[in-house]
C-alpha positions as CSV (number, residue, x, y, z in Angstrom):
1,M,-50.7,-169.3,78.7
2,I,-47.5,-168.8,76.9
3,K,-46.8,-171.3,74.1
4,T,-43.1,-172.3,73.5
5,V,-41.7,-173.3,70.4
6,S,-38.4,-175.4,69.9
7,K,-35.4,-174.0,68.3
8,S,-35.7,-176.7,65.6
9,K,-39.3,-175.4,64.7
10,I,-38.1,-171.8,64.6
11,V,-35.4,-172.8,62.1
12,Q,-38.2,-174.3,60.1
13,Y,-40.5,-171.4,60.2
14,A,-37.5,-169.2,59.2
15,A,-36.7,-171.4,56.3
16,N,-40.2,-170.9,54.8
17,D,-40.6,-167.4,55.7
18,Q,-38.3,-164.5,54.8
19,E,-40.0,-162.1,57.3
20,I,-39.5,-164.5,60.1
21,A,-36.0,-164.9,59.4
22,E,-35.2,-161.2,59.4
23,C,-37.1,-160.9,62.8
24,I,-34.7,-163.6,64.0
25,Q,-31.7,-162.1,62.7
26,K,-32.6,-158.7,64.3
27,A,-33.4,-160.1,67.6
28,E,-30.1,-161.9,67.5
29,H,-28.5,-158.5,66.8
30,V,-30.4,-156.7,69.6
31,G,-29.4,-159.5,72.1
32,R,-25.7,-159.3,71.4
33,W,-26.0,-155.3,71.8
34,F,-27.7,-155.8,75.0
35,Y,-25.0,-158.3,76.2
36,N,-22.3,-156.1,75.3
37,M,-23.7,-153.2,77.4
38,H,-22.7,-155.4,80.5
39,A,-25.2,-153.7,82.6
40,V,-29.0,-153.1,82.8
41,E,-28.6,-149.5,83.7
42,N,-26.6,-149.1,80.3
43,I,-29.6,-150.5,78.5
44,Y,-32.0,-148.3,80.3
45,T,-30.0,-145.3,79.5
46,A,-29.6,-146.3,75.8
47,L,-33.4,-146.5,75.5
48,G,-33.9,-143.4,77.3
49,V,-35.6,-144.7,80.4
50,K,-35.2,-142.7,83.5
51,P,-35.9,-143.6,87.1
């Protein structure tokens, strides 16, 4: 079972732990990078995944 955490809890954790804050920042960066690729195929190509 997957436990969900609310955004307010994540912000709380990030305020108390620098490592969590850095992980969240890097996840946001990767999310923007994937979003800007516009296609799943481009993401696979960038990661070196071949059919």
